[in-house]
C-alpha positions in Angstrom: 16.7 1.8 -3.0 16.1 4.3 -0.2 13.5 3.8 2.5 11.5 6.3 4.4 9.2 5.4 7.2 5.9 7.2 8.0 3.8 6.8 11.0 0.1 7.2 10.1 -2.6 6.4 12.7 -0.1 4.4 14.7 0.7 2.2 11.7 4.2 2.4 10.2 4.2 2.7 6.4 7.4 2.3 4.4 8.0 4.5 1.3 10.6 3.3 -1.2 12.4 5.6 -3.6 14.2 4.6 -6.7 15.3 6.8 -9.6 13.1 9.7 -8.4 10.0 7.4 -8.2 8.3 6.7 -4.9 6.5 3.5 -4.0 4.3 2.8 -1.0 4.1 -0.7 0.6 0.4 -1.8 0.2 0.8 -4.4 2.9 1.7 -1.7 5.4 -1.4 0.2 4.5 -3.6 -2.9 4.7 -2.3 -3.5 8.3 -4.5 -0.6 9.4 -7.6 -2.6 8.5 -6.5 -6.1 9.6 -3.0 -6.8 10.7 -3.4 -10.6 10.4 -5.0 -10.8 6.9 -3.4 -8.1 4.8 -3.6 -10.4 1.7 -7.4 -10.4 2.0 -7.5 -6.6 2.2 -5.3 -6.2 -0.9 -7.3 -8.9 -2.8 -10.5 -7.0 -2.2 -8.9 -3.7 -3.1 -7.7 -5.1 -6.4 -11.2 -6.1 -7.4 -12.8 -2.7 -7.1 -14.0 -1.0 -10.2 -12.0 2.2 -9.5 -8.8 0.2 -9.1 -9.4 -1.6 -12.3 -10.1 1.6 -14.1 -6.9 3.2 -12.7 -4.8 0.3 -13.8 -6.3 0.5 -17.2 -5.0 4.0 -17.7 
């Protein structure tokens, strides 16, 4: 699995690539909001209606 690092708004986000598919680390993105409680940010994101609709596709 290949890794690529991006620097967005002074936060490092890791992109993973496997078999032509790219994945982004959600915890890295959540660090932008609260670097100490990334689990809380992701938990709230997973409860939003738009996320549930997207996962239902």
